[in-house]
N, C-alpha and C positions, 0 to 999 in steps of 0.2 A: 936343155936337156936333167929331165930328171935322172939321180943313178936309182941304177935298177935293182935285183936282187931276183932270185931263180928260187920257185918255192922245190921243195924236195920232192919225189919222184921222174919217173924219166918221160920226156917228152914234156913238158909241161914250160912254157913260157916266161921268160922275168918278166918280174912286175916294178913297175915305178912306185920306188915307197910312198915318192910325195902323193902319188895317186892311194898308195893303199892307207898314208893315213891322214888324209883328208880324210874319204871314206866311214875309217873305222872311227874320229873325231865328230863326225856327222848323225853315225847309228847312235851313239851314246845320247849325242843331243837332242835326237829323235826321239829317241825311249824314254828322254826321262819328261815330253812334253806329253804322257799322256800323265803320267801323274802328275804335271802340274795344271792339266787341263782339269783333272777330278778337283784340283782343289780349286781349281777358276771357279767351278762351277756350285761351288758352296755356297756364291756371292751372285756369280752371273748365267744370265743367260747364255745357253749354247752358240747362238745369234751375237751376241753381246762378246763373248771369248774371243770367237774367232774373231771379228770386228776387231776390234784393239788388240788382237796379236798383230792383224796387218794392217793396221793403220799404225799401231804403235815402233811395231818393227818397220815398218817404210820409212818414218819421217826417220829414223838412229841410222838407218842405210843409207839414207838421200842425204845426209848433213855428213856422211863418211866420203862418200863418192864426191862431195865437194871441195873437200881440201887436197889441194895439190899435189899430195901422195898419189892419190888414187888416178890421178888424170888417166894412167895406162887402165884401167880398167872402165874406161868411160866408152861407149859406142860409140863409130866414125863410118860414116858414112852406110848405114846401114839400107837396104834396100825395101821397096815392098815388098819381097816374099819374106827378107830376114823381118822386117815389123811381123806379121802373120804370123810366121813362127811365132816370135817371142810370147806373145797374145795366147798360143795355142799353150805354149811349156806355163805360161804364166796360172790359165785357169787350172791346167790339171794341177799343180802344187800347190792353188793359192784358195778358189774357194769350194773346188771340187773336194778336195780330198780335204779339206779341214771340216766343214760342214758335215762329210761322213763321219772322219774320225771321231768329232766332236759331239755328235747325234748319239755315234754305237758308245761313247766312255762312259755317256748319259744314262745308256741304258744298259749296257753288260759289266762297265765298270773297265778303269785301267789297263788291267793284269793281262784278261780275254781281251779285248781291245789289238791291246800290242801283241797279242799271237796268234791273233786271227789278223790286222793289217799290215804284220808284220810277213804275211808271204807274200810281199812284193818281192824280196828277196827270189824267191819259187817265179815269181812271175816274170821277172827281170830276163832269168836265164830260159826261159821258153822265148819270150816274146824276142829277144833280141835270135832267132836263127828267121823269121821273117821278117822282120823290120832292120836289122845288120847284116842279115846274110852271114852268121857266124854261125859255126856246123853245127846241124842238130845231132845231138844222141840221145839215142834211144832209152836212153837211161832216167831221163828228161821227166819223160813222161811219169816212168815212177814213179818219180821223186814227186811228182806235183800228186801223182794219187794219194802217196802217205800223208806231202802236207794235209789234203784234203780231209782224211780220214782221222790226222792230228783232230783239225777242227772241230771236227763230230763231236769227239770226246772231247774238245774244249766249253760245248756245251751239254757237259756232266749228264750226257742222255735224256736230259729233261727237256717236258710240254712248256717249258719256260716263257710266254710271248714275249717279253720285254727280251730275253736274254738270246732268243732266235734274232730275236727284230737284228740287236747291238750288233750280232754275230755278221749277218747279211748284210746288212750296212757295213760294219767294216771290213768284208769282202767286197765292197764297190767302191771301196779308197785303196783298198790295194793296189786294184789292176788301176785304178788312175794316176795313181803313183809311182807305179810299176812303166805303164807309157812315158810318163815326165823322163823319169830316167831312162829308157830308152832314145828316147828321143831328141834330147839333152846333147847325148853320145854321135849321133845321129846328125842333128843340124847346129850344134854349137862352132863346134871348128868351121865348117863348110860355109858358112851367115855371119861366123863371127861374133856371135853373142856373147861379149865377158857372163864370165859367172855372176859378177855382182849384177848387172843391168835382170840378167833372169830371175834372179830373187828379189830383185826388185819391185818389176813388172805381177812377181807371182803375189808380192806383200800386197802393193795397192789394187790388184784384182781382189785381191781376200776382202781386204775394209771393204772396200764402192762396192762389192757387189753383195756383202753379208749387212751393209750400212743398209744400202739398197732397198733390201730384203726385209731389214727392224723396223724403216720408214712402211713398209705396206701391210705388214703385219702388225702392226703397228707393241711392236718389241723393247719395251724400254731398256732392254742391256743386261740389267740389275734385276735380280729376281728375291734377292734378301740381304739384310743389311752388310755392307762391307765391313771386311775382315784385313787385317794385316796381312796374315796367309794367301788367301784371294786376292789380292792388288799382287804381294810379292810374286806370285804365280802367273799373272798376267804381262808384267813385266818380267820375268825370264823366260817366255812364247814367245814376245818381241825378239832379246836381244837375241838367243841364245838359240832354241830351235827354229826362230824365228830368222831371222838376218843372216848367224853365223854359219849355223850346217844348210843352212836354202846354198851357201856361193859353195862351202866345203865340195858339199854332195858333186853341187858341177865340176867341179874341179877331181871331183875320183872318179867321173862319169869320162872325164874328158878323155884321161892318160892309162886307163884299165878298160879292158876287153869287160861287159856286162856280168858274163858268168862270173870272172875275176871278182867285179866291183859287190857282185851280192852276197861273196861269203863274208864280206865287213859287214854284212847287215847284221851277221848275227849274230852282234853287239847289241839289236836295237832293244830285240822282246826280255833277254835277261836284266839291262837295264830297269825297264819297265817294270818286271818282274819286284825286285828288288825294293824299286823306289816304294814301289805298290804295298810290300810286305811291309817296309820303314815307318811311310810317311800316311798311309790308307788302314793297315792292319789287312789287306785283303790276301785273299787266304783260297789257296786252289784245294779239291779233291783229289784223291787219287785216283779220280778217274782223270779229269781236271786237269793232273799231273802227267799221266801217260802221255795225253793229248799234247802237250808242249814241250814234252820232249820228242816224241812223234814229228809233230813241226821243223825241232830243231833240226833233227838228224835230219828234215829234206832240206830242207835249207842248204846247211852244210854237203850233203848228196848232190844237189842240181849247181852247185856251184865250184866241184871241183876239188874239194876240201879232203873227202873222202878218197876221188882215187888219189890225191894228190899225197897221201900219206900210205900208200902199197908202196911193198920192198923193191928195188929192180930186181929187176930179172936179171941173173949172170948168165 
């Protein structure tokens, strides 16, 4: 059993510290993936970046699972239903999410994409109601509306086709990843799906699916001369956001209610924004900064952090 701690505020249930730490680290790793993707796209195509992330990450994780110490993380006696659900989870977190994220970064940049795709933290809280039977909070709808308003401001109110298209694709990626997180909590324990196996299937499906699309489209995977930073970025995507984060996010979702897990995803957009500023020279306008602030506030509200900070009534 993991250690638990009670959040401040009346009526807050205790949370598992191990699950909280896993969710926080995975959010930081995922946040770094937007910047790493932007660096990788300087030499690789969006499809090539995703395919390499999946194939290399899957190879790394598969090798680790062959070690004797990883025996407990291998699947045992999976039923047909479990295998089908494993394939669905892999598709949502693998090719569907990564194609959307890579395309959005190419169109709208790493920082804007991170804040828009980061809306999966709000969507997790909303989807936890119909899919997990968690209690419906009236404020959740209001927080989601606020998040969408922030997304509109991130578009800087400019009719830029690439920016608008990038935001739309990032929203689609957010929906896919939110479904992955909620369904992971619903299925992983019931069907005995180890987090490492969910991650391995996601990476494998990503690499295989994108590789097939590359063959069909004649995409060589490389769009410019290779550079050390692009190669390093792909390696990081495979090891950090690819293999490690996918395992940790499953652990976090298994140990925490969806609404609580989404609180730790607050670390995702700021990580990307800081990396985009330091490594990519990306800057947000005043309007976009206001939108980013609304997105962060809405994620905090939907996850319960705002309520948790209210003083107790004596």
